[in-house]
C-alpha positions in Angstrom: 94.5 91.1 97.4 92.2 93.8 98.5 90.2 96.0 96.2 90.4 99.7 96.3 87.3 101.3 97.7 85.0 102.7 95.1 84.8 106.5 95.0 81.4 108.2 95.4 81.7 109.4 91.8 81.9 105.8 90.6 78.9 104.8 92.7 76.9 107.8 91.6 77.7 107.0 87.9 76.6 103.4 88.2 73.4 104.5 90.0 72.7 107.1 87.3 73.2 104.6 84.5 70.9 102.1 86.2 68.2 104.7 86.8 68.5 106.0 83.2 68.1 102.5 81.8 65.0 101.9 83.8 63.6 105.3 82.9 64.1 104.7 79.2 62.3 101.3 79.4 59.5 103.0 81.3 59.2 105.7 78.7 59.0 103.1 75.9 56.3 101.1 77.8 54.2 104.2 78.5 54.6 105.5 75.0 53.4 102.1 73.5 50.5 102.0 75.9 49.5 105.6 75.0 49.6 104.7 71.3 47.7 101.4 71.9 45.0 103.2 73.8 44.5 105.6 70.9 44.5 102.8 68.4 42.0 100.5 70.3 39.6 103.1 71.7 39.8 105.6 68.8 40.0 108.5 71.2 43.3 110.1 71.9 44.5 110.9 75.4 44.9 114.6 75.9 48.5 115.7 75.3 49.3 117.1 78.8 47.8 114.0 80.5 49.7 111.7 78.2 53.0 113.4 78.8 52.5 113.5 82.5 51.6 109.8 82.5 54.7 108.9 80.4 57.0 110.9 82.7 55.5 109.5 85.9 55.8 105.9 84.7 59.3 106.5 83.4 60.4 107.9 86.8 58.8 105.0 88.7 60.5 102.4 86.4 63.8 104.2 86.9 63.4 104.0 90.7 62.4 100.3 90.5 65.5 99.6 88.5 67.7 101.6 90.8 66.4 99.8 93.8 66.2 96.2 92.5 68.6 96.1 89.5 68.4 95.2 85.9 66.3 92.1 86.4 63.4 94.6 86.9 63.8 95.8 83.3 63.6 92.2 82.1 60.4 91.6 84.1 58.9 94.9 82.8 59.6 94.0 79.2 58.1 90.5 79.7 54.9 92.2 80.7 54.6 93.7 77.2 54.9 90.4 75.5 
């Protein structure tokens, strides 16, 4: 039995799901760190800088997950614990 080759749409869909999962985890991590910084140091990070940091970390986590798979999400979440 041979499997039918996957179409480019299926491959792109899987890649998009993997990137999105990593990006969401990155966003949660960065948002919690932003809130933690404000709580511990008593001085909030400026809004524009905080949003830029959250988006950048979200993008990086999405790329890491896209490249190395869902195990990366598990490792990132273990860093929080």
